[in-house]
VOLO-462422 format. One record per residue: residue in one letter; x, y, z of N, C-alpha, C, CB in turn; residue number from 0. Coordinates in steps of 0.1 Angstrom, whole numbers, plus 5000, padded with zeros to 4 digits. Glycine has a CB too. Example, Ala and Ser with C-alpha at 12.3 -4.5 7.8 and 13.67 -1.06 7.14 Angstrom:
type, n_px, n_py, n_pz, ca_px, ca_py, ca_pz, c_px, c_py, c_pz, cb_px, cb_py, cb_pz, seq
A, 5132, 4943, 5078, 5123, 4955, 5078, 5132, 4967, 5078, 5113, 4955, 5090, 0
S, 5128, 4978, 5071, 5137, 4989, 5071, 5129, 5000, 5079, 5141, 4994, 5057, 1
This chain:
type, n_px, n_py, n_pz, ca_px, ca_py, ca_pz, c_px, c_py, c_pz, cb_px, cb_py, cb_pz, seq
M, 3715, 1843, 6117, 3702, 1839, 6112, 3696, 1833, 6122, 3702, 1831, 6102, 0
E, 3685, 1837, 6129, 3678, 1833, 6140, 3669, 1817, 6135, 3667, 1846, 6145, 1
T, 3670, 1807, 6143, 3662, 1795, 6139, 3648, 1794, 6143, 3668, 1784, 6145, 2
K, 3640, 1791, 6134, 3626, 1790, 6137, 3620, 1775, 6138, 3618, 1798, 6127, 3
L, 3617, 1770, 6151, 3611, 1757, 6152, 3600, 1751, 6140, 3604, 1757, 6167, 4
K, 3604, 1741, 6133, 3593, 1736, 6125, 3582, 1729, 6130, 3599, 1729, 6115, 5
L, 3573, 1734, 6139, 3563, 1727, 6146, 3551, 1721, 6134, 3557, 1739, 6159, 6
L, 3551, 1710, 6136, 3537, 1704, 6129, 3524, 1705, 6138, 3539, 1689, 6126, 7
P, 3512, 1707, 6130, 3500, 1705, 6138, 3502, 1696, 6148, 3489, 1702, 6131, 8
A, 3499, 1696, 6162, 3496, 1691, 6171, 3493, 1673, 6169, 3485, 1700, 6175, 9
H, 3481, 1674, 6164, 3476, 1659, 6159, 3483, 1650, 6153, 3467, 1659, 6151, 10
Q, 3494, 1655, 6144, 3504, 1648, 6136, 3514, 1639, 6142, 3511, 1657, 6129, 11
Y, 3518, 1644, 6158, 3528, 1636, 6162, 3522, 1625, 6168, 3536, 1642, 6170, 12
K, 3530, 1613, 6168, 3524, 1600, 6174, 3538, 1594, 6182, 3517, 1587, 6162, 13
G, 3531, 1584, 6189, 3541, 1575, 6201, 3545, 1587, 6212, 3560, 1567, 6192, 14
V, 3533, 1597, 6214, 3534, 1606, 6223, 3529, 1598, 6240, 3523, 1618, 6217, 15
N, 3541, 1594, 6249, 3532, 1591, 6261, 3531, 1602, 6272, 3537, 1579, 6269, 16
D, 3526, 1598, 6282, 3520, 1610, 6289, 3529, 1618, 6298, 3509, 1605, 6297, 17
L, 3544, 1614, 6294, 3556, 1623, 6302, 3562, 1632, 6290, 3571, 1611, 6309, 18
D, 3556, 1633, 6279, 3561, 1639, 6265, 3555, 1653, 6271, 3554, 1633, 6249, 19
P, 3566, 1663, 6266, 3562, 1678, 6268, 3554, 1683, 6259, 3573, 1686, 6267, 20
I, 3553, 1674, 6245, 3549, 1681, 6234, 3538, 1693, 6234, 3546, 1672, 6226, 21
K, 3528, 1690, 6243, 3513, 1696, 6244, 3520, 1712, 6252, 3497, 1684, 6257, 22
Y, 3526, 1714, 6255, 3535, 1726, 6265, 3537, 1734, 6248, 3556, 1718, 6276, 23
Y, 3541, 1730, 6240, 3547, 1738, 6228, 3536, 1746, 6223, 3554, 1728, 6215, 24
Y, 3523, 1741, 6225, 3514, 1749, 6215, 3503, 1759, 6228, 3503, 1735, 6202, 25
W, 3510, 1760, 6240, 3502, 1771, 6248, 3507, 1783, 6248, 3503, 1769, 6262, 26
P, 3497, 1792, 6249, 3500, 1806, 6247, 3512, 1809, 6254, 3490, 1816, 6251, 27
I, 3516, 1811, 6265, 3525, 1819, 6273, 3539, 1807, 6273, 3518, 1824, 6290, 28
F, 3536, 1795, 6279, 3548, 1785, 6281, 3551, 1781, 6267, 3545, 1770, 6291, 29
G, 3542, 1780, 6259, 3548, 1774, 6243, 3561, 1782, 6238, 3536, 1775, 6230, 30
K, 3556, 1795, 6238, 3568, 1802, 6233, 3582, 1799, 6242, 3565, 1817, 6233, 31
L, 3581, 1797, 6256, 3592, 1795, 6263, 3600, 1781, 6256, 3588, 1793, 6279, 32
Y, 3589, 1768, 6254, 3593, 1758, 6252, 3600, 1759, 6238, 3582, 1750, 6254, 33
R, 3594, 1766, 6229, 3600, 1766, 6214, 3612, 1771, 6213, 3593, 1773, 6203, 34
R, 3613, 1782, 6222, 3627, 1788, 6221, 3640, 1780, 6229, 3625, 1804, 6227, 35
R, 3638, 1771, 6239, 3647, 1762, 6246, 3653, 1756, 6231, 3638, 1750, 6258, 36
V, 3643, 1752, 6221, 3646, 1743, 6213, 3654, 1750, 6199, 3633, 1735, 6210, 37
E, 3648, 1760, 6199, 3654, 1770, 6187, 3669, 1773, 6191, 3646, 1786, 6185, 38
L, 3673, 1778, 6204, 3684, 1780, 6206, 3695, 1770, 6204, 3684, 1784, 6217, 39
A, 3688, 1757, 6211, 3699, 1746, 6207, 3701, 1743, 6193, 3695, 1732, 6213, 40
L, 3689, 1745, 6184, 3691, 1742, 6169, 3703, 1753, 6166, 3676, 1746, 6158, 41
G, 3700, 1765, 6171, 3710, 1777, 6164, 3723, 1773, 6164, 3709, 1792, 6172, 42
E, 3729, 1767, 6176, 3737, 1759, 6178, 3746, 1753, 6169, 3732, 1752, 6183, 43
C, 3736, 1741, 6163, 3740, 1731, 6155, 3750, 1735, 6143, 3729, 1725, 6150, 44
T, 3757, 1730, 6139, 3768, 1735, 6125, 3765, 1727, 6113, 3786, 1731, 6128, 45
G, 3756, 1719, 6117, 3753, 1709, 6102, 3762, 1697, 6096, 3752, 1718, 6089, 46
G, 3764, 1693, 6089, 3773, 1682, 6085, 3766, 1671, 6079, 3780, 1677, 6097, 47
E, 3772, 1656, 6082, 3772, 1645, 6076, 3758, 1640, 6085, 3786, 1637, 6076, 48
R, 3764, 1639, 6096, 3754, 1627, 6108, 3751, 1634, 6122, 3765, 1612, 6115, 49
V, 3739, 1637, 6123, 3734, 1640, 6138, 3731, 1626, 6143, 3718, 1649, 6140, 50
L, 3734, 1628, 6160, 3726, 1620, 6169, 3716, 1626, 6179, 3734, 1612, 6175, 51
E, 3705, 1626, 6177, 3697, 1632, 6192, 3696, 1624, 6200, 3682, 1638, 6192, 52
V, 3698, 1625, 6210, 3697, 1618, 6224, 3683, 1621, 6233, 3711, 1622, 6233, 53
G, 3672, 1612, 6233, 3663, 1614, 6238, 3654, 1622, 6228, 3666, 1619, 6250, 54
F, 3649, 1616, 6218, 3642, 1623, 6204, 3625, 1625, 6207, 3645, 1609, 6187, 55
G, 3621, 1617, 6214, 3607, 1620, 6220, 3600, 1619, 6207, 3604, 1635, 6229, 56
T, 3589, 1630, 6204, 3579, 1626, 6195, 3590, 1630, 6180, 3562, 1637, 6198, 57
G, 3601, 1637, 6181, 3606, 1637, 6166, 3609, 1652, 6162, 3596, 1630, 6155, 58
L, 3603, 1661, 6175, 3602, 1676, 6174, 3612, 1684, 6166, 3601, 1681, 6187, 59
A, 3625, 1679, 6166, 3633, 1686, 6160, 3638, 1680, 6146, 3644, 1688, 6170, 60
F, 3633, 1675, 6144, 3638, 1663, 6132, 3635, 1671, 6118, 3626, 1646, 6133, 61
P, 3624, 1680, 6117, 3620, 1688, 6103, 3636, 1697, 6100, 3603, 1700, 6104, 62
N, 3638, 1704, 6112, 3649, 1713, 6113, 3661, 1708, 6111, 3649, 1718, 6124, 63
L, 3666, 1695, 6118, 3677, 1688, 6117, 3679, 1682, 6103, 3677, 1678, 6128, 64
H, 3665, 1680, 6095, 3669, 1674, 6083, 3675, 1683, 6071, 3658, 1668, 6078, 65
E, 3675, 1697, 6077, 3679, 1707, 6068, 3694, 1710, 6068, 3673, 1718, 6070, 66
M, 3700, 1701, 6079, 3714, 1707, 6082, 3722, 1694, 6081, 3716, 1716, 6098, 67
Y, 3717, 1684, 6082, 3720, 1670, 6084, 3717, 1661, 6072, 3713, 1666, 6096, 68
E, 3727, 1653, 6064, 3723, 1640, 6056, 3714, 1629, 6064, 3736, 1632, 6050, 69
E, 3722, 1624, 6074, 3714, 1615, 6084, 3714, 1619, 6095, 3717, 1603, 6086, 70
I, 3698, 1615, 6101, 3695, 1619, 6114, 3695, 1604, 6121, 3681, 1627, 6114, 71
H, 3702, 1604, 6133, 3704, 1594, 6142, 3694, 1595, 6156, 3719, 1593, 6145, 72
G, 3690, 1589, 6162, 3683, 1589, 6176, 3683, 1579, 6185, 3671, 1592, 6175, 73
I, 3684, 1580, 6198, 3681, 1569, 6206, 3673, 1577, 6218, 3694, 1560, 6209, 74
D, 3666, 1566, 6223, 3653, 1571, 6231, 3649, 1561, 6238, 3642, 1576, 6223, 75
L, 3649, 1560, 6252, 3644, 1548, 6259, 3630, 1546, 6261, 3649, 1547, 6272, 76
T, 3623, 1552, 6260, 3604, 1551, 6259, 3598, 1553, 6245, 3595, 1565, 6267, 77
A, 3605, 1559, 6234, 3595, 1565, 6225, 3596, 1553, 6216, 3600, 1581, 6216, 78
D, 3583, 1553, 6206, 3576, 1542, 6201, 3583, 1547, 6186, 3557, 1542, 6205, 79
I, 3592, 1540, 6184, 3602, 1541, 6172, 3595, 1544, 6158, 3610, 1527, 6171, 80
E, 3586, 1531, 6156, 3577, 1528, 6145, 3566, 1541, 6144, 3569, 1513, 6148, 81
A, 3562, 1543, 6156, 3554, 1556, 6154, 3559, 1570, 6147, 3550, 1560, 6167, 82
V, 3571, 1572, 6156, 3577, 1583, 6153, 3580, 1583, 6136, 3590, 1582, 6163, 83
Q, 3585, 1571, 6131, 3593, 1574, 6120, 3581, 1571, 6109, 3608, 1565, 6120, 84
S, 3565, 1568, 6114, 3553, 1569, 6104, 3550, 1585, 6102, 3538, 1561, 6110, 85
V, 3554, 1590, 6113, 3554, 1607, 6111, 3561, 1612, 6097, 3562, 1615, 6124, 86
F, 3574, 1608, 6102, 3586, 1618, 6097, 3589, 1610, 6080, 3603, 1615, 6110, 87
E, 3591, 1600, 6082, 3598, 1592, 6065, 3585, 1595, 6052, 3601, 1568, 6068, 88
P, 3576, 1597, 6055, 3565, 1601, 6044, 3568, 1616, 6041, 3548, 1598, 6049, 89
M, 3573, 1625, 6051, 3577, 1637, 6045, 3591, 1634, 6040, 3577, 1648, 6055, 90
G, 3600, 1627, 6035, 3611, 1624, 6032, 3624, 1629, 6041, 3611, 1627, 6018, 91
I, 3621, 1624, 6054, 3629, 1627, 6064, 3636, 1615, 6068, 3623, 1633, 6075, 92
P, 3643, 1608, 6061, 3647, 1592, 6066, 3655, 1593, 6077, 3656, 1582, 6056, 93
L, 3652, 1581, 6087, 3656, 1582, 6102, 3659, 1569, 6105, 3646, 1589, 6112, 94
F, 3674, 1571, 6114, 3679, 1559, 6120, 3677, 1559, 6136, 3695, 1558, 6116, 95
L, 3667, 1552, 6142, 3664, 1552, 6154, 3663, 1540, 6159, 3653, 1559, 6156, 96
Q, 3667, 1541, 6172, 3665, 1528, 6182, 3665, 1531, 6197, 3677, 1518, 6180, 97
K, 3660, 1523, 6202, 3660, 1525, 6220, 3675, 1524, 6224, 3651, 1510, 6230, 98
G, 3678, 1534, 6233, 3692, 1534, 6240, 3696, 1546, 6249, 3703, 1535, 6229, 99
D, 3705, 1544, 6252, 3707, 1552, 6265, 3721, 1556, 6263, 3705, 1544, 6279, 100
V, 3721, 1571, 6267, 3735, 1581, 6265, 3749, 1575, 6271, 3733, 1597, 6274, 101
L, 3746, 1569, 6281, 3754, 1562, 6292, 3759, 1551, 6284, 3745, 1558, 6307, 102
H, 3758, 1544, 6275, 3763, 1533, 6266, 3757, 1531, 6250, 3760, 1519, 6274, 103
M, 3766, 1534, 6246, 3759, 1535, 6229, 3772, 1525, 6220, 3759, 1556, 6220, 104
P, 3770, 1514, 6224, 3778, 1503, 6215, 3777, 1503, 6204, 3776, 1492, 6215, 105
H, 3763, 1506, 6199, 3759, 1503, 6186, 3765, 1515, 6173, 3741, 1503, 6186, 106
Y, 3774, 1524, 6182, 3779, 1535, 6174, 3793, 1535, 6175, 3774, 1548, 6177, 107
E, 3799, 1535, 6162, 3813, 1536, 6162, 3820, 1548, 6163, 3818, 1531, 6152, 108
D, 3835, 1544, 6171, 3842, 1559, 6171, 3840, 1569, 6161, 3854, 1558, 6171, 109
N, 3843, 1583, 6164, 3840, 1594, 6154, 3832, 1592, 6140, 3854, 1599, 6150, 110
F, 3819, 1591, 6149, 3811, 1587, 6138, 3802, 1602, 6134, 3799, 1573, 6145, 111
F, 3801, 1608, 6141, 3791, 1619, 6142, 3796, 1634, 6142, 3783, 1617, 6155, 112
D, 3788, 1641, 6133, 3796, 1659, 6135, 3788, 1663, 6147, 3792, 1672, 6121, 113
T, 3775, 1660, 6149, 3769, 1668, 6161, 3761, 1656, 6170, 3757, 1681, 6154, 114
V, 3762, 1658, 6183, 3753, 1649, 6194, 3743, 1659, 6200, 3764, 1642, 6206, 115
L, 3732, 1655, 6198, 3720, 1668, 6204, 3714, 1662, 6214, 3707, 1675, 6193, 116
L, 3714, 1670, 6227, 3705, 1665, 6237, 3697, 1678, 6245, 3714, 1655, 6248, 117
I, 3683, 1677, 6241, 3676, 1688, 6247, 3669, 1685, 6257, 3668, 1693, 6238, 118
S, 3674, 1691, 6269, 3663, 1686, 6283, 3667, 1670, 6286, 3644, 1688, 6278, 119
I, 3679, 1668, 6284, 3681, 1652, 6290, 3694, 1651, 6300, 3685, 1641, 6276, 120
L, 3703, 1657, 6300, 3713, 1657, 6309, 3708, 1659, 6323, 3721, 1667, 6306, 121
E, 3699, 1668, 6327, 3695, 1671, 6339, 3689, 1659, 6346, 3687, 1681, 6340, 122
H, 3683, 1649, 6337, 3679, 1637, 6344, 3691, 1630, 6345, 3668, 1629, 6336, 123
L, 3700, 1630, 6346, 3710, 1621, 6349, 3718, 1623, 6366, 3721, 1625, 6336, 124
K, 3720, 1616, 6371, 3726, 1617, 6385, 3743, 1625, 6382, 3727, 1598, 6393, 125
P, 3746, 1632, 6388, 3760, 1644, 6388, 3772, 1632, 6384, 3765, 1653, 6408, 126
A, 3770, 1619, 6392, 3780, 1608, 6390, 3780, 1604, 6376, 3777, 1595, 6398, 127
E, 3769, 1604, 6369, 3766, 1596, 6356, 3772, 1607, 6345, 3749, 1592, 6354, 128
L, 3775, 1622, 6348, 3775, 1629, 6336, 3790, 1625, 6331, 3772, 1645, 6339, 129
E, 3800, 1621, 6339, 3815, 1616, 6336, 3811, 1608, 6320, 3822, 1604, 6350, 130
Q, 3805, 1599, 6326, 3803, 1588, 6318, 3799, 1588, 6306, 3796, 1582, 6322, 131
A, 3788, 1598, 6304, 3778, 1604, 6292, 3787, 1609, 6285, 3767, 1616, 6295, 132
F, 3795, 1620, 6292, 3802, 1628, 6281, 3814, 1621, 6278, 3806, 1643, 6285, 133
T, 3820, 1611, 6283, 3826, 1603, 6277, 3822, 1594, 6267, 3829, 1599, 6284, 134
E, 3812, 1588, 6265, 3804, 1583, 6255, 3802, 1590, 6241, 3791, 1581, 6261, 135
V, 3799, 1605, 6244, 3792, 1614, 6238, 3806, 1619, 6225, 3786, 1627, 6251, 136
K, 3816, 1620, 6234, 3828, 1624, 6226, 3835, 1610, 6221, 3839, 1635, 6237, 137
R, 3832, 1601, 6227, 3841, 1588, 6218, 3830, 1589, 6204, 3840, 1569, 6229, 138
V, 3818, 1590, 6204, 3812, 1590, 6190, 3812, 1602, 6181, 3797, 1586, 6190, 139
L, 3815, 1613, 6187, 3818, 1625, 6177, 3834, 1624, 6169, 3816, 1641, 6188, 140
K, 3829, 1629, 6158, 3843, 1630, 6151, 3854, 1643, 6159, 3839, 1634, 6132, 141
P, 3866, 1641, 6151, 3876, 1650, 6158, 3868, 1665, 6155, 3893, 1648, 6151, 142
G, 3866, 1675, 6163, 3863, 1688, 6157, 3847, 1688, 6158, 3869, 1690, 6140, 143
G, 3842, 1678, 6162, 3827, 1675, 6161, 3820, 1682, 6175, 3824, 1655, 6160, 144
Q, 3807, 1685, 6178, 3802, 1694, 6188, 3792, 1684, 6195, 3795, 1708, 6182, 145
M, 3792, 1687, 6206, 3779, 1684, 6217, 3773, 1698, 6219, 3784, 1677, 6234, 146
V, 3758, 1696, 6217, 3751, 1709, 6218, 3740, 1704, 6229, 3743, 1714, 6202, 147
Y, 3738, 1708, 6239, 3729, 1702, 6252, 3718, 1717, 6253, 3741, 1699, 6270, 148
G, 3710, 1714, 6262, 3701, 1724, 6262, 3696, 1719, 6282, 3686, 1722, 6246, 149
T, 3696, 1724, 6287, 3689, 1726, 6300, 3685, 1734, 6306, 3694, 1723, 6307, 150
P, 3675, 1730, 6317, 3668, 1741, 6326, 3679, 1746, 6336, 3654, 1735, 6335, 151
V, 3674, 1759, 6341, 3686, 1766, 6352, 3673, 1763, 6363, 3692, 1787, 6349, 152
E, 3678, 1756, 6373, 3671, 1754, 6385, 3669, 1765, 6395, 3678, 1745, 6391, 153
K, 3661, 1774, 6397, 3659, 1784, 6407, 3643, 1785, 6410, 3666, 1799, 6401, 154
P, 3640, 1796, 6420, 3627, 1792, 6423, 3615, 1795, 6413, 3625, 1798, 6436, 155
F, 3619, 1805, 6402, 3609, 1807, 6390, 3605, 1791, 6385, 3616, 1817, 6376, 156
M, 3616, 1784, 6380, 3616, 1771, 6373, 3610, 1761, 6382, 3628, 1767, 6370, 157
V, 3612, 1762, 6392, 3606, 1750, 6401, 3589, 1754, 6402, 3615, 1750, 6419, 158
F, 3587, 1768, 6405, 3573, 1773, 6403, 3567, 1764, 6391, 3573, 1789, 6399, 159
M, 3571, 1769, 6379, 3568, 1766, 6369, 3565, 1754, 6366, 3574, 1770, 6363, 160
F, 3574, 1743, 6368, 3573, 1730, 6372, 3561, 1723, 6379, 3582, 1728, 6379, 161
R, 3561, 1732, 6389, 3549, 1725, 6398, 3535, 1731, 6392, 3550, 1729, 6417, 162
L, 3535, 1739, 6383, 3522, 1748, 6377, 3521, 1733, 6365, 3527, 1768, 6368, 163
L, 3528, 1730, 6362, 3528, 1719, 6351, 3524, 1704, 6357, 3544, 1719, 6343, 164
G, 3525, 1705, 6374, 3521, 1690, 6378, 3535, 1683, 6377, 3511, 1682, 6367, 165
H, 3548, 1693, 6381, 3558, 1682, 6379, 3568, 1684, 6391, 3566, 1682, 6365, 166
D, 3571, 1677, 6398, 3583, 1680, 6410, 3594, 1679, 6404, 3584, 1671, 6422, 167
I, 3604, 1691, 6404, 3615, 1693, 6397, 3626, 1684, 6405, 3618, 1708, 6396, 168
R, 3625, 1686, 6415, 3636, 1677, 6424, 3635, 1661, 6421, 3634, 1680, 6442, 169
G, 3624, 1657, 6415, 3620, 1639, 6417, 3623, 1637, 6404, 3603, 1634, 6421, 170
E, 3624, 1647, 6395, 3627, 1645, 6378, 3641, 1649, 6377, 3617, 1655, 6367, 171
H, 3647, 1658, 6383, 3658, 1663, 6378, 3673, 1662, 6388, 3653, 1677, 6375, 172
F, 3680, 1658, 6384, 3693, 1649, 6398, 3702, 1659, 6393, 3700, 1628, 6396, 173
S, 3707, 1666, 6381, 3721, 1674, 6382, 3716, 1687, 6374, 3735, 1665, 6374, 174
T, 3721, 1698, 6384, 3719, 1711, 6379, 3727, 1718, 6367, 3721, 1720, 6389, 175
E, 3723, 1727, 6363, 3731, 1734, 6348, 3745, 1736, 6352, 3724, 1751, 6342, 176
K, 3748, 1739, 6368, 3760, 1743, 6371, 3770, 1730, 6370, 3759, 1750, 6385, 177
E, 3764, 1718, 6375, 3769, 1706, 6376, 3773, 1700, 6363, 3761, 1697, 6383, 178
I, 3766, 1701, 6354, 3764, 1697, 6340, 3774, 1705, 6332, 3749, 1700, 6336, 179
V, 3777, 1719, 6332, 3785, 1725, 6328, 3802, 1722, 6331, 3780, 1735, 6331, 180
T, 3802, 1720, 6346, 3814, 1716, 6351, 3816, 1704, 6344, 3815, 1715, 6366, 181
A, 3812, 1696, 6341, 3813, 1682, 6337, 3820, 1685, 6321, 3795, 1673, 6337, 182
A, 3810, 1691, 6315, 3815, 1696, 6299, 3828, 1700, 6302, 3805, 1711, 6289, 183
Y, 3828, 1707, 6306, 3846, 1719, 6306, 3857, 1708, 6307, 3848, 1732, 6322, 184
K, 3852, 1700, 6318, 3861, 1690, 6322, 3866, 1679, 6309, 3854, 1681, 6334, 185
A, 3852, 1674, 6303, 3854, 1665, 6290, 3859, 1670, 6279, 3842, 1660, 6286, 186
F, 3855, 1682, 6276, 3857, 1688, 6258, 3868, 1696, 6261, 3843, 1698, 6249, 187
F, 3873, 1697, 6248, 3885, 1709, 6244, 3884, 1720, 6245, 3891, 1711, 6233, 188
K, 3869, 1725, 6238, 3865, 1738, 6244, 3853, 1741, 6243, 3870, 1748, 6240, 189
G, 3847, 1749, 6245, 3828, 1753, 6247, 3827, 1766, 6252, 3819, 1744, 6259, 190
H, 3812, 1771, 6247, 3809, 1780, 6257, 3793, 1777, 6261, 3812, 1797, 6252, 191
V, 3784, 1784, 6270, 3774, 1785, 6270, 3764, 1798, 6267, 3774, 1780, 6279, 192
I, 3751, 1796, 6264, 3743, 1809, 6262, 3732, 1806, 6270, 3737, 1813, 6246, 193
E, 3731, 1817, 6277, 3713, 1818, 6286, 3704, 1824, 6276, 3712, 1831, 6302, 194
M, 3692, 1818, 6280, 3684, 1823, 6277, 3676, 1829, 6291, 3678, 1815, 6268, 195
K, 3670, 1839, 6287, 3662, 1845, 6297, 3648, 1846, 6297, 3665, 1857, 6298, 196
S, 3639, 1846, 6310, 3628, 1845, 6310, 3618, 1858, 6304, 3626, 1841, 6323, 197
T, 3608, 1855, 6295, 3597, 1863, 6290, 3584, 1868, 6300, 3592, 1856, 6280, 198
P, 3584, 1880, 6308, 3594, 1889, 6306, 3604, 1884, 6315, 3589, 1903, 6309, 199
P, 3616, 1892, 6314, 3629, 1891, 6318, 3630, 1890, 6337, 3636, 1905, 6310, 200
I, 3621, 1891, 6341, 3618, 1891, 6358, 3628, 1882, 6363, 3603, 1886, 6362, 201
A, 3626, 1866, 6357, 3634, 1856, 6364, 3648, 1857, 6361, 3628, 1844, 6361, 202
G, 3655, 1863, 6352, 3669, 1861, 6349, 3668, 1849, 6339, 3678, 1857, 6361, 203
T, 3679, 1842, 6342, 3681, 1828, 6331, 3672, 1818, 6334, 3694, 1820, 6332, 204
V, 3667, 1813, 6326, 3658, 1799, 6326, 3663, 1787, 6319, 3644, 1801, 6320, 205
Y, 3671, 1788, 6311, 3678, 1777, 6301, 3690, 1781, 6297, 3671, 1774, 6289, 206
T, 3701, 1771, 6295, 3710, 1774, 6292, 3715, 1765, 6280, 3715, 1775, 6303, 207
V, 3721, 1768, 6270, 3724, 1758, 6257, 3738, 1757, 6258, 3719, 1763, 6241, 208
G, 3747, 1746, 6260, 3760, 1744, 6260, 3763, 1741, 6243, 3765, 1731, 6271, 209
N, 3775, 1744, 6240, 3781, 1742, 6228, 3794, 1736, 6229, 3781, 1755, 6222, 210
F, 3796, 1725, 6230, 3813, 1720, 6233, 3818, 1709, 6224, 3815, 1712, 6248, 211
V, 3830, 1711, 6219, 3840, 1708, 6206, 3850, 1697, 6211, 3850, 1722, 6200, 212
K, 3848, 1687, 6204, 3858, 1674, 6209, 3873, 1679, 6203, 3853, 1656, 6201, 213
């Protein structure tokens, strides 16, 4: 069954900084692309007791995750935690959020989460940091738990799109999807990757979603 992103009206999101892409989700053409990326990642999540979203931002995925998991935990380097909680907790979505970094997560026990979700996060790490990130993710996952990630495919079309949005992809993305998937296969027991094509499909694959099991 296909997952549909439960997007709130734009004005309801709080704690949005200038770098957050939330505005793009409402644009006529780009919006469909941005929503589809999240939907593909959410569609790979198998549900369970606890999920950790790394880089949760505005909490875009929280309504969907609430339907699949008993507890939603999140870490983010820049999010306004109180503002994000003020949006979702009145909706009956209890949250366990804190400032944090995927490279070092001492506040979480070993074997704690069913799923760790990272949507458009790993490309911001340097290739040398991927192994450290995956070691930490693996540590906090339960045996048989899953890491689900989404990352853009770097090719001329994607570089052009980012430029249209005012972003220099090379100044913000340090690891390619190939480096990420290679590191993931080294760190995890098994996994698979699904590809998202552009619409129209002239540019081929523009985003990949990985699902790796401890």
